[in-house]
VEXPA-309649 format. One line per 3 residues: number of its first residue (from 1); for each residue x, y, z negated of N, C-alpha, C. Coordinates in nm, 2 decimals, decimal comma. Layout:
<recs>
NUM> X Y Z X Y Z X Y Z  ...
</recs>
This chain:
<recs>
1> -0,25 -2,62 3,94 -0,28 -2,54 3,82 -0,19 -2,59 3,71  -0,12 -2,50 3,64 -0,04 -2,54 3,52 -0,13 -2,59 3,41  -0,09 -2,70 3,35 -0,17 -2,75 3,24 -0,16 -2,66 3,12
4> -0,28 -2,64 3,06 -0,29 -2,56 2,94 -0,37 -2,63 2,84  -0,32 -2,67 2,73 -0,39 -2,74 2,62 -0,44 -2,64 2,52  -0,57 -2,65 2,49 -0,63 -2,58 2,38 -0,66 -2,68 2,27
7> -0,59 -2,66 2,15 -0,62 -2,75 2,03 -0,71 -2,67 1,94  -0,83 -2,73 1,93 -0,94 -2,67 1,84 -0,94 -2,74 1,71  -0,88 -2,67 1,61 -0,87 -2,73 1,47 -1,00 -2,71 1,40
10> -1,06 -2,82 1,35 -1,19 -2,82 1,29 -1,19 -2,87 1,15  -1,08 -2,87 1,08 -1,08 -2,92 0,95 -1,10 -2,81 0,84  -1,16 -2,85 0,73 -1,17 -2,76 0,62 -1,04 -2,75 0,54
13> -0,94 -2,83 0,57 -0,82 -2,83 0,50 -0,70 -2,79 0,60  -0,63 -2,69 0,56 -0,51 -2,65 0,64 -0,41 -2,76 0,65  -0,35 -2,78 0,77 -0,25 -2,88 0,79 -0,29 -3,02 0,74
16> -0,42 -3,05 0,76 -0,47 -3,18 0,72 -0,42 -3,29 0,81  -0,46 -3,41 0,78 -0,41 -3,53 0,85 -0,44 -3,53 1,00  -0,56 -3,48 1,04 -0,59 -3,47 1,18 -0,50 -3,38 1,25
19> -0,47 -3,26 1,19 -0,38 -3,17 1,25 -0,24 -3,22 1,26  -0,20 -3,29 1,16 -0,06 -3,34 1,16 -0,05 -3,45 1,27  -0,15 -3,53 1,29 -0,14 -3,63 1,39 -0,15 -3,56 1,53
22> -0,23 -3,46 1,55 -0,23 -3,38 1,67 -0,10 -3,32 1,71  -0,04 -3,26 1,61 0,09 -3,20 1,63 0,20 -3,30 1,67  0,19 -3,42 1,62 0,28 -3,53 1,66 0,26 -3,56 1,81
25> 0,14 -3,57 1,84 0,10 -3,60 1,98 0,15 -3,49 2,07  0,12 -3,36 2,03 0,16 -3,25 2,11 0,31 -3,23 2,13  0,39 -3,28 2,04 0,53 -3,28 2,05 0,58 -3,35 2,18
28> 0,50 -3,44 2,22 0,54 -3,52 2,34 0,50 -3,46 2,47  0,43 -3,35 2,47 0,39 -3,28 2,59 0,52 -3,22 2,66  0,53 -3,21 2,79 0,64 -3,15 2,85 0,65 -3,00 2,81
31> 0,77 -2,95 2,81 0,79 -2,81 2,77 0,72 -2,70 2,86  0,68 -2,74 2,98 0,62 -2,64 3,07 0,46 -2,64 3,05  0,41 -2,73 2,96 0,27 -2,73 2,93 0,24 -2,63 2,82
34> 0,15 -2,54 2,85 0,12 -2,43 2,76 0,03 -2,49 2,65  0,04 -2,44 2,52 -0,04 -2,49 2,41 -0,09 -2,37 2,34  -0,22 -2,38 2,30 -0,28 -2,27 2,22 -0,35 -2,35 2,11
37> -0,33 -2,31 1,98 -0,39 -2,37 1,87 -0,48 -2,27 1,80  -0,61 -2,30 1,79 -0,71 -2,21 1,72 -0,77 -2,29 1,61  -0,76 -2,23 1,49 -0,82 -2,29 1,37 -0,95 -2,23 1,34
40> -1,06 -2,31 1,36 -1,19 -2,26 1,35 -1,22 -2,20 1,21  -1,16 -2,26 1,11 -1,18 -2,21 0,97 -1,13 -2,06 0,96  -1,03 -2,03 1,03 -0,97 -1,89 1,02 -1,04 -1,79 1,11
43> -1,13 -1,84 1,20 -1,20 -1,75 1,29 -1,34 -1,71 1,23  -1,38 -1,59 1,27 -1,51 -1,55 1,23 -1,61 -1,58 1,34  -1,67 -1,70 1,32 -1,76 -1,76 1,42 -1,90 -1,78 1,34
46> -1,99 -1,70 1,36 -2,12 -1,72 1,29 -2,19 -1,84 1,34  -2,29 -1,89 1,26 -2,37 -2,00 1,30 -2,43 -1,97 1,43  -2,44 -2,08 1,51 -2,50 -2,06 1,65 -2,65 -2,04 1,64
49> -2,70 -1,94 1,71 -2,84 -1,92 1,72 -2,89 -1,95 1,86  -2,98 -2,05 1,87 -3,03 -2,10 2,00 -3,13 -2,00 2,05  -3,09 -1,92 2,15 -3,18 -1,82 2,21 -3,21 -1,86 2,36
52> -3,19 -1,98 2,40 -3,20 -2,02 2,54 -3,34 -1,99 2,60  -3,44 -1,99 2,52 -3,58 -1,96 2,57 -3,63 -1,82 2,53  -3,55 -1,75 2,45 -3,60 -1,62 2,39 -3,54 -1,50 2,45
55> -3,42 -1,51 2,50 -3,35 -1,39 2,55 -3,24 -1,42 2,65  -3,19 -1,32 2,71 -3,07 -1,34 2,80 -2,95 -1,35 2,71  -2,86 -1,43 2,76 -2,73 -1,45 2,69 -2,63 -1,34 2,75
58> -2,55 -1,29 2,66 -2,46 -1,19 2,70 -2,32 -1,24 2,67  -2,23 -1,23 2,76 -2,09 -1,28 2,74 -2,03 -1,20 2,63  -1,97 -1,26 2,53 -1,90 -1,19 2,42 -1,78 -1,13 2,48
61> -1,75 -1,00 2,44 -1,63 -0,94 2,50 -1,52 -0,90 2,39  -1,56 -0,92 2,27 -1,46 -0,89 2,16 -1,49 -0,98 2,04  -1,39 -0,99 1,95 -1,41 -1,07 1,84 -1,37 -1,22 1,86
64> -1,38 -1,30 1,76 -1,34 -1,43 1,76 -1,42 -1,52 1,85  -1,55 -1,50 1,87 -1,63 -1,58 1,96 -1,58 -1,55 2,10  -1,55 -1,43 2,14 -1,49 -1,40 2,27 -1,35 -1,47 2,29
67> -1,27 -1,46 2,19 -1,14 -1,53 2,19 -1,16 -1,68 2,21  -1,25 -1,74 2,14 -1,27 -1,88 2,16 -1,32 -1,92 2,30  -1,42 -1,84 2,35 -1,47 -1,86 2,48 -1,36 -1,85 2,58
70> -1,28 -1,74 2,58 -1,17 -1,72 2,67 -1,07 -1,83 2,67  -1,03 -1,88 2,55 -0,94 -1,99 2,54 -0,99 -2,11 2,60  -1,12 -2,14 2,58 -1,19 -2,25 2,63 -1,19 -2,25 2,78
73> -1,22 -2,14 2,84 -1,23 -2,12 2,99 -1,09 -2,13 3,05  -0,98 -2,09 2,98 -0,85 -2,10 3,03 -0,78 -2,23 3,02  -0,84 -2,32 2,94 -0,78 -2,45 2,91 -0,80 -2,55 3,03
76> -0,70 -2,63 3,06 -0,72 -2,74 3,15 -0,76 -2,87 3,06  -0,71 -2,86 2,94 -0,73 -2,97 2,85 -0,78 -2,92 2,71  -0,89 -2,96 2,66 -0,94 -2,92 2,53 -0,93 -3,04 2,44
79> -0,86 -3,01 2,32 -0,84 -3,12 2,22 -0,91 -3,08 2,10  -1,02 -3,16 2,07 -1,09 -3,14 1,95 -1,02 -3,22 1,83  -0,97 -3,14 1,74 -0,90 -3,20 1,62 -0,99 -3,18 1,50
82> -1,06 -3,29 1,47 -1,15 -3,29 1,36 -1,14 -3,42 1,28  -1,13 -3,40 1,15 -1,14 -3,52 1,07 -1,28 -3,59 1,08  -1,29 -3,71 1,04 -1,42 -3,78 1,04 -1,49 -3,74 0,92
85> -1,59 -3,65 0,93 -1,68 -3,61 0,82 -1,82 -3,67 0,84  -1,86 -3,75 0,75 -1,99 -3,82 0,75 -2,01 -3,89 0,89  -1,90 -3,95 0,94 -1,91 -4,03 1,06 -1,92 -3,95 1,19
88> -1,89 -3,82 1,18 -1,90 -3,74 1,30 -1,79 -3,63 1,29  -1,81 -3,53 1,37 -1,72 -3,42 1,37 -1,75 -3,33 1,25  -1,66 -3,24 1,21 -1,68 -3,14 1,11 -1,79 -3,04 1,15
91> -1,84 -2,97 1,05 -1,94 -2,86 1,07 -1,88 -2,75 1,16  -1,75 -2,72 1,14 -1,69 -2,62 1,22 -1,68 -2,66 1,37  -1,65 -2,78 1,39 -1,64 -2,84 1,52 -1,77 -2,84 1,59
94> -1,87 -2,89 1,51 -2,01 -2,89 1,57 -2,06 -2,76 1,61  -2,02 -2,65 1,53 -2,06 -2,52 1,56 -2,00 -2,48 1,69  -1,87 -2,51 1,71 -1,80 -2,47 1,83 -1,87 -2,54 1,95
97> -1,90 -2,67 1,94 -1,97 -2,74 2,05 -2,11 -2,68 2,07  -2,18 -2,64 1,96 -2,31 -2,57 1,98 -2,30 -2,45 2,06  -2,19 -2,37 2,05 -2,17 -2,25 2,13 -2,17 -2,28 2,28
100> -2,12 -2,40 2,31 -2,12 -2,44 2,45 -2,26 -2,43 2,51  -2,37 -2,46 2,43 -2,51 -2,45 2,48 -2,54 -2,31 2,52  -2,50 -2,21 2,45 -2,52 -2,07 2,48 -2,44 -2,03 2,60
103> -2,31 -2,07 2,61 -2,22 -2,04 2,72 -2,27 -2,09 2,85  -2,34 -2,21 2,84 -2,40 -2,27 2,96 -2,50 -2,17 3,02  -2,57 -2,09 2,94 -2,68 -2,01 2,99 -2,64 -1,86 3,00
106> -2,51 -1,83 2,99 -2,46 -1,69 3,01 -2,44 -1,66 3,15  -2,52 -1,56 3,20 -2,51 -1,53 3,35 -2,37 -1,49 3,39  -2,33 -1,54 3,51 -2,20 -1,51 3,57 -2,09 -1,59 3,51
109> -2,11 -1,67 3,41 -2,00 -1,74 3,34 -1,96 -1,87 3,41  -2,06 -1,94 3,47 -2,04 -2,07 3,53 -1,96 -2,16 3,44  -2,00 -2,17 3,31 -1,93 -2,25 3,21 -1,92 -2,39 3,25
112> -2,03 -2,46 3,29 -2,02 -2,60 3,32 -1,94 -2,62 3,44  -1,95 -2,54 3,55 -1,87 -2,56 3,67 -1,72 -2,54 3,64  -1,69 -2,45 3,55 -1,55 -2,42 3,51 -1,49 -2,54 3,44
115> -1,56 -2,60 3,35 -1,51 -2,71 3,27 -1,51 -2,84 3,35  -1,60 -2,85 3,45 -1,61 -2,98 3,52 -1,47 -3,01 3,58  -1,43 -3,14 3,56 -1,30 -3,19 3,61 -1,19 -3,17 3,51
118> -1,21 -3,08 3,41 -1,10 -3,07 3,31 -1,12 -3,18 3,21  -1,03 -3,18 3,11 -1,02 -3,30 3,02 -1,05 -3,27 2,88  -1,13 -3,35 2,82 -1,16 -3,34 2,67 -1,10 -3,45 2,60
121> -1,02 -3,42 2,49 -0,96 -3,52 2,41 -1,00 -3,51 2,27  -0,98 -3,60 2,18 -1,00 -3,59 2,04 -0,89 -3,65 1,96  -0,87 -3,59 1,84 -0,78 -3,64 1,75 -0,85 -3,64 1,61
124> -0,85 -3,75 1,54 -0,91 -3,75 1,41 -0,85 -3,84 1,31  -0,86 -3,81 1,19 -0,81 -3,89 1,08 -0,93 -3,94 1,00  -0,93 -4,06 0,96 -1,04 -4,12 0,89 -0,99 -4,19 0,77
127> -1,06 -4,20 0,66 -1,02 -4,27 0,54 -1,09 -4,40 0,53  -1,08 -4,48 0,63 -1,15 -4,61 0,63 -1,06 -4,71 0,72  -1,04 -4,83 0,67 -0,95 -4,92 0,75 -1,01 -4,97 0,88
130> -1,15 -4,96 0,90 -1,21 -5,00 1,02 -1,24 -4,88 1,11  -1,17 -4,88 1,22 -1,18 -4,76 1,31 -1,32 -4,75 1,37  -1,40 -4,86 1,37 -1,53 -4,86 1,44 -1,62 -4,76 1,37
133> -1,59 -4,72 1,24 -1,68 -4,62 1,18 -1,67 -4,49 1,24  -1,57 -4,46 1,33 -1,55 -4,34 1,40 -1,63 -4,34 1,53  -1,70 -4,44 1,56 -1,78 -4,45 1,69 -1,87 -4,33 1,71
136> -1,94 -4,28 1,61 -2,03 -4,17 1,63 -1,95 -4,04 1,68  -1,84 -4,02 1,62 -1,75 -3,90 1,66 -1,70 -3,92 1,80  -1,66 -4,04 1,83 -1,61 -4,07 1,97 -1,73 -4,05 2,07
139> -1,84 -4,10 2,03 -1,96 -4,08 2,12 -2,00 -3,94 2,14  -1,99 -3,85 2,03 -2,02 -3,71 2,05 -1,93 -3,65 2,15  -1,80 -3,68 2,14 -1,70 -3,61 2,23 -1,72 -3,67 2,37
142> -1,73 -3,80 2,38 -1,75 -3,87 2,51 -1,87 -3,81 2,59  -1,99 -3,81 2,52 -2,11 -3,76 2,58 -2,10 -3,61 2,61  -2,04 -3,53 2,53 -2,02 -3,39 2,56 -1,94 -3,38 2,69
145> -1,83 -3,46 2,71 -1,75 -3,46 2,83 -1,84 -3,50 2,95  -1,92 -3,61 2,93 -2,00 -3,66 3,04 -2,10 -3,55 3,09  -2,16 -3,48 2,99 -2,26 -3,38 3,03 -2,20 -3,27 3,11
148> -2,08 -3,23 3,07 -2,01 -3,12 3,13 -1,94 -3,16 3,26  -1,94 -3,29 3,30 -1,87 -3,33 3,42 -1,72 -3,33 3,40  -1,67 -3,35 3,27 -1,53 -3,35 3,24 -1,47 -3,49 3,24
151> -1,34 -3,49 3,24 -1,27 -3,62 3,21 -1,26 -3,64 3,06  -1,25 -3,76 3,02 -1,24 -3,79 2,88 -1,11 -3,87 2,85  -1,02 -3,82 2,77 -0,89 -3,89 2,74 -0,90 -3,98 2,62
154> -1,01 -3,98 2,56 -1,03 -4,07 2,44 -1,00 -4,00 2,31  -1,00 -4,07 2,20 -0,97 -4,02 2,07 -0,86 -4,09 2,01  -0,76 -4,01 1,96 -0,65 -4,07 1,89 -0,69 -4,08 1,74
157> -0,69 -4,20 1,69 -0,74 -4,22 1,55 -0,62 -4,25 1,46  -0,62 -4,19 1,34 -0,52 -4,22 1,24 -0,59 -4,24 1,11  -0,52 -4,31 1,02 -0,58 -4,33 0,89 -0,51 -4,24 0,78
160> -0,59 -4,17 0,70 -0,54 -4,09 0,59 -0,65 -4,02 0,52  -0,63 -4,01 0,39 -0,72 -3,94 0,31 -0,65 -3,82 0,24  -0,55 -3,85 0,16 -0,47 -3,74 0,09 -0,39 -3,67 0,19
163> -0,36 -3,55 0,17 -0,27 -3,47 0,26 -0,14 -3,55 0,29  -0,11 -3,57 0,42 0,01 -3,63 0,46 0,00 -3,79 0,48  -0,11 -3,84 0,44 -0,13 -3,99 0,45 -0,11 -4,04 0,59
166> -0,16 -3,96 0,69 -0,15 -4,01 0,83 -0,01 -4,04 0,87  0,09 -3,97 0,81 0,23 -3,99 0,85 0,28 -4,12 0,81  0,20 -4,20 0,73 0,24 -4,33 0,69 0,17 -4,44 0,78
169> 0,09 -4,39 0,87 0,01 -4,48 0,97 0,10 -4,50 1,09  0,19 -4,60 1,08 0,29 -4,62 1,19 0,22 -4,65 1,33  0,11 -4,72 1,33 0,04 -4,75 1,45 -0,01 -4,62 1,52
172> -0,07 -4,53 1,44 -0,12 -4,40 1,49 -0,01 -4,32 1,54  0,10 -4,31 1,47 0,22 -4,23 1,52 0,28 -4,29 1,65  0,27 -4,42 1,66 0,32 -4,48 1,79 0,22 -4,45 1,90
175> 0,09 -4,45 1,88 0,00 -4,41 1,98 0,01 -4,27 2,02  0,04 -4,18 1,92 0,06 -4,04 1,94 0,17 -4,01 2,05  0,27 -4,09 2,05 0,38 -4,07 2,14 0,34 -4,07 2,29
178> 0,23 -4,15 2,32 0,19 -4,16 2,46 0,05 -4,12 2,48  -0,02 -4,06 2,38 -0,16 -4,04 2,39 -0,19 -3,94 2,51  -0,13 -3,83 2,52 -0,16 -3,74 2,63 -0,10 -3,77 2,76
181> -0,02 -3,88 2,77 0,03 -3,93 2,89 -0,06 -4,02 2,96  -0,16 -4,07 2,89 -0,25 -4,17 2,95 -0,34 -4,10 3,05  -0,40 -4,18 3,14 -0,49 -4,12 3,24 -0,63 -4,10 3,18
184> -0,68 -3,98 3,20 -0,81 -3,95 3,15 -0,91 -3,97 3,27  -1,01 -4,05 3,24 -1,10 -4,09 3,35 -1,23 -4,00 3,34  -1,30 -3,99 3,45 -1,43 -3,91 3,44 -1,52 -3,97 3,34
187> -1,57 -3,89 3,26 -1,67 -3,93 3,15 -1,80 -3,96 3,22  -1,86 -4,07 3,18 -2,00 -4,11 3,22 -2,08 -4,15 3,10  -2,21 -4,12 3,10 -2,30 -4,17 3,00 -2,30 -4,32 3,02
190> -2,33 -4,39 2,91 -2,34 -4,54 2,91 -2,44 -4,59 3,01  -2,55 -4,52 3,03 -2,65 -4,56 3,12 -2,61 -4,54 3,27  -2,50 -4,47 3,29 -2,45 -4,45 3,43 -2,36 -4,56 3,47
193> -2,31 -4,64 3,38 -2,21 -4,75 3,42 -2,28 -4,87 3,48
</recs>
């Protein structure tokens, strides 16, 4: 299967630090690797409504939610690009992950089986010198991958607050050069280790 990366941009700021760092990492991907970039802020994705016990889920066939679903199903690698907002992912990113709950229950979709074995990655910028403050964001992505039976490639962290600051983080830019080349291991919940 040809690798296809879906970059899900979850920042409230266009071309923010997280996106800039993700683009640096994506530049290192081989030319035959397909890339699709979707900016959640530019998509019309309503708040997720949890209907799992109230009604049947119907596969969306048009609009931005359908586009997001189709791109997710087509990806071998999903890259969550979200700045660290209040120690976790952005609201836009959380909404996208919430939609996974509905897609899990959509008849005929086999969402979990489709994503199983594929890889989830993260790229984030934080405005704090201690990267440990991003642990809740890393945990959200790691546990999401574990639940879905996916591989987890980790989270590329960079430091930056003002637009463009991350381009001054030499350590992050160095890590970006090999980030997607590292082996992604099967995600497991901590209690499974």
